[in-house]
N, C-alpha and C positions, 0 to 999 in steps of 0.2 A: 481420518489417520489420526488427529492430534486429540484425539481423549485415547486414543489404541496404543500408541505407541510413545514412553514413559521419554525416548532419548527427542520430542520433537513438541516437547512444551518449553512455555516462554523463548518460541520462538517467532521469525519474523517470514511474512509474505509478502510478497514481491510479485508489484501487478504490472504488466511493462503496455501499453495502450495509449491509438491516437484521441482518447477519449471519446469515439464515433459507438457507443453503447445504451441499450436505451435501461431504464430502471431495474435493477436488480431481482428477484423477485422475490418477495416475500419468503420462503424458507429458506434463502438463503443468507439474507439480511438476519435473520432468527438463530440459526448454524453457527452465524458469525458473532453474534451477542455472547452463543455460549460457549464459544473458544475463547472467549477477549476475556469471561467470567473463570473461566476455570483454570486453564493451565496458564493464561495471559498472553493468549497470541494478539501480538498486534500489524496493522496492513498496512505498508505501502503503495501510493500507488504512482506508476513514473510518465508521465505524462506525454509522449512524444513525438511532436509536429502535431498537437493539436491544442484543445480544448479541454479542462477538466469535464465538460459535460455531467455524468452520472456519477463520478466518482467523489465524492464526499464520503460515502458511505466509507471510507478510506481516515487510520488514524493522520495519515499526512499523505500530502500531495504535491506530487513534485512536479515544475512541468521544467524539460528540457532548456524550452526556448530562452526561463529567468536566469538557469544557470553560464548560457553564453552570455547573459545581459552580466550580470554579477561575478568580477572573481573571485570576491572575500562569501558567496553563498556554492559557488565552484568546486573553493577545496575545502568546504567544509562540509560538503556530500560525495566528494572524495576521504575524505579524512575517513569516515566511519566508515565506509569499505575498509582502511587498511587495519 
């Protein structure tokens, strides 16, 4: 979809997860690499109630538990949405 729809270029993909998943398939990682190179898509993984697990493929991994512990980090995360 990112390659076909110009309105999705330079967008972000947000994944909400508990971190309990296996290593992403090679095909997924290849397509993600293409989407990053061509239109400049960024992928953010937000981990709720768990550990990042295999989320290292994301451009940024945010642990919700860290946001509760650090008010400045929480303010930064919320500020980005406003």
